[in-house]
C-alpha positions as CSV (number, residue, x, y, z in Angstrom):
1,X,-2.1,10.0,-13.3
2,X,0.5,7.0,-14.6
3,X,1.9,4.8,-12.0
4,X,5.8,4.0,-12.7
5,X,6.5,0.8,-14.7
6,X,6.6,-2.1,-13.0
7,X,3.4,-1.3,-10.5
8,X,-0.1,-2.5,-11.0
9,X,-3.3,-2.1,-9.3
10,X,-6.3,-3.8,-10.2
11,X,-9.6,-3.9,-8.7
12,X,-12.6,-6.5,-8.4
13,X,-16.1,-6.2,-6.4
14,X,-16.6,-8.7,-3.3
15,X,-19.5,-10.4,-4.1
16,X,-22.1,-11.2,-1.1
17,X,-21.3,-14.0,1.3
18,X,-17.6,-14.5,-0.3
19,X,-14.3,-14.0,2.0
20,X,-12.5,-10.2,0.7
21,X,-9.3,-12.0,1.1
22,X,-10.4,-14.8,-1.2
23,X,-10.9,-12.1,-3.9
24,X,-7.5,-10.2,-3.0
25,X,-5.7,-13.3,-3.5
26,X,-7.4,-14.1,-6.8
27,X,-6.3,-10.7,-7.8
28,X,-2.5,-11.1,-7.0
29,X,-2.8,-14.4,-8.5
30,X,-4.1,-12.9,-11.7
31,X,-0.9,-10.3,-11.6
32,X,1.6,-13.0,-10.9
33,X,3.9,-14.9,-13.3
34,X,3.7,-17.6,-11.3
35,X,-0.2,-17.8,-9.8
36,X,1.0,-20.7,-7.6
37,X,2.8,-19.0,-5.5
38,X,2.4,-18.9,-1.7
39,X,0.7,-15.8,-0.7
40,X,0.7,-15.2,2.8
41,X,0.0,-12.0,5.5
42,X,1.1,-13.1,8.6
43,X,1.0,-10.6,12.0
44,X,4.6,-9.9,13.1
45,X,2.8,-9.0,16.3
46,X,0.1,-11.7,16.8
47,X,0.5,-14.1,14.1
48,X,-3.0,-13.6,12.7
49,X,-3.7,-13.0,8.9
50,X,-4.0,-9.4,8.5
51,X,-0.2,-8.4,8.0
52,X,2.0,-7.4,5.3
53,X,1.2,-9.5,2.2
54,X,4.2,-11.7,1.3
55,X,4.8,-13.6,-1.6
56,X,7.4,-16.6,-1.9
57,X,10.0,-16.5,-4.5
58,X,7.9,-13.7,-6.7
59,X,9.8,-10.7,-8.3
60,X,6.9,-8.5,-6.8
61,X,6.2,-6.8,-3.7
62,X,2.0,-6.4,-3.0
63,X,-0.2,-5.1,-1.0
64,X,-4.1,-5.6,-0.7
65,X,-6.8,-3.1,0.9
66,X,-10.4,-3.3,0.7
67,X,-12.9,-0.4,0.2
68,X,-16.5,0.1,-0.4
69,X,-17.4,-3.5,-1.3
70,X,-14.3,-4.1,-3.2
71,X,-11.0,-5.8,-3.0
72,X,-8.1,-4.1,-4.2
73,X,-4.6,-5.5,-4.8
74,X,-1.2,-3.7,-6.0
75,X,2.2,-5.0,-6.8
76,X,5.5,-3.5,-7.5
77,X,8.5,-5.1,-9.2
78,X,11.1,-5.8,-6.8
79,X,13.7,-3.9,-9.3
80,X,12.2,-0.9,-8.3
81,X,10.3,-1.2,-5.2
82,X,11.6,-2.5,-2.0
83,X,8.2,-2.3,-0.7
84,X,4.5,-1.0,-1.5
85,X,1.4,0.2,0.4
86,X,-1.8,0.4,-0.9
87,X,-5.1,1.9,0.8
88,X,-8.4,2.9,-0.5
89,X,-11.5,4.5,1.4
90,X,-14.9,4.8,0.6
91,X,-16.0,8.2,0.5
92,X,-19.4,7.4,2.1
93,X,-18.1,5.8,5.2
94,X,-19.0,7.4,8.2
95,X,-15.8,6.0,10.3
96,X,-14.3,8.1,7.9
97,X,-16.0,11.1,8.1
98,X,-14.3,14.7,8.9
99,X,-15.3,14.6,12.8
100,X,-14.4,10.9,13.0
101,X,-10.6,12.2,11.3
102,X,-10.1,14.7,14.1
103,X,-6.9,14.3,16.0
104,X,-6.0,11.5,14.2
105,X,-3.3,12.5,12.4
106,X,-2.9,15.9,13.6
107,X,-3.7,16.6,17.2
108,X,-6.7,19.4,17.4
109,X,-7.6,19.2,13.8
110,X,-9.5,17.2,11.1
111,X,-7.8,15.2,8.3
112,X,-8.9,14.8,4.7
113,X,-9.6,11.2,3.5
114,X,-6.7,11.6,0.9
115,X,-4.4,12.8,3.6
116,X,-5.1,9.0,5.5
117,X,-5.2,6.9,2.3
118,X,-1.7,8.3,2.2
119,X,-0.7,8.0,5.3
120,X,-1.9,4.2,5.6
121,X,-0.4,3.3,2.4
122,X,2.8,4.6,3.9
123,X,2.6,2.6,6.9
124,X,1.5,-0.5,5.1
125,X,4.8,-0.2,2.6
126,X,7.0,0.6,5.8
127,X,5.3,-3.0,6.9
128,X,4.2,-2.1,10.5
129,X,0.9,-0.5,9.6
130,X,-1.2,0.9,12.3
131,X,1.1,-0.2,14.9
132,X,2.8,3.1,14.1
133,X,0.7,6.1,15.1
134,X,-0.2,8.1,11.8
135,X,1.2,11.3,13.1
136,X,4.4,10.1,12.9
137,X,4.2,9.8,9.0
138,X,5.4,13.0,7.3
139,X,3.8,14.1,3.8
140,X,5.5,16.7,1.3
141,X,3.4,17.2,-1.9
142,X,5.6,16.9,-5.2
143,X,5.0,17.5,-8.8
144,X,2.8,14.5,-9.6
145,X,4.6,12.4,-6.6
146,X,4.1,13.1,-3.3
147,X,6.9,12.2,-0.5
148,X,6.7,10.4,3.1
149,X,8.9,9.7,6.0
150,X,8.2,7.8,9.3
151,X,9.5,9.7,12.3
152,X,11.5,7.0,13.7
153,X,13.0,6.0,10.4
154,X,15.4,6.9,7.8
155,X,13.6,5.7,4.4
156,X,11.7,7.7,2.2
157,X,8.8,6.6,0.4
158,X,7.3,8.1,-3.1
159,X,3.5,8.1,-3.6
160,X,0.8,8.4,-5.8
161,X,-2.9,9.4,-5.7
162,X,-4.4,6.9,-7.9
163,X,-8.1,6.3,-9.3
164,X,-9.9,3.4,-8.0
165,X,-13.5,1.7,-7.9
166,X,-16.1,4.5,-8.2
167,X,-16.8,5.9,-4.9
168,X,-13.4,5.3,-3.2
169,X,-10.2,7.6,-2.8
170,X,-7.0,5.1,-3.1
171,X,-3.2,6.1,-2.6
172,X,-0.4,4.0,-3.4
173,X,3.1,4.5,-1.6
174,X,6.6,2.7,-2.4
175,X,9.9,2.5,-0.9
176,X,12.2,2.7,-4.0
177,X,15.3,0.6,-4.5
178,X,18.3,2.7,-4.5
179,X,20.1,3.1,-7.8
180,X,22.9,1.1,-5.9
181,X,21.0,-1.6,-5.4
182,X,19.4,-1.8,-8.9
183,X,22.9,-1.4,-10.5
184,X,23.8,-4.7,-7.7
185,X,21.2,-6.5,-9.1
186,X,21.9,-5.9,-13.0
187,X,25.4,-7.1,-12.2
188,X,26.2,-9.6,-9.6
189,X,29.8,-9.0,-9.8
190,X,29.4,-5.7,-8.5
191,X,30.3,-5.9,-4.9
C-alpha cells in the first residue's frame, strides 16, 4: 500500500516514563520544514490538550495517535488534503476485542479492529473525533482506497489501510482538497 504524494506516516516507540505527546511532537517536528512551528491540540469543547493537531504556518495538516507503546504521526500536504486523521490500535488490546466492540459502530453486531481504525481516522479528519457517534460513519470499499462519509456532513473522505508498527492495525483518512481549490492555490489570480 502506497500513500498518495505529500502524505507521510512515521512512528517511534514511547520510552518508559516518557510523555507520549512529547514523542509525537518530536516525530511531527522531524517531518516539518520549520521544526520550530508551534504545534497545538486544544480540544474545541473543553480546552484540554487532546483535540485536533494544528501546526501554525505549516503547509501541512497533521494527526497523531498512540498504540502498542508507539507514538504515530501523519502529515499531509495542504495542496492535496484539507484535513487528515490517523488511527492505530494494538491487536492485543483487550478493550478492542470482538466482545468489547459489539454495538459500538453497528447496533447489535461486533466490528473489526480494521473497521474501528477506519472510523476513528475519519472522525479525526472530520475534526470532531468521538464527539460524533462512530455509527454515523459510512464506509465504502474501493480499489486500493476506501471512502467514507459522516451522517450529518457533505464531506467525503478517502482512506488507506497502511502498515504500522508490529502488532498494530493502522488507517489514514483525508478530506481531499477539491480540484477547484488546488487550481486556485496554484493561480492566485483565479477568482
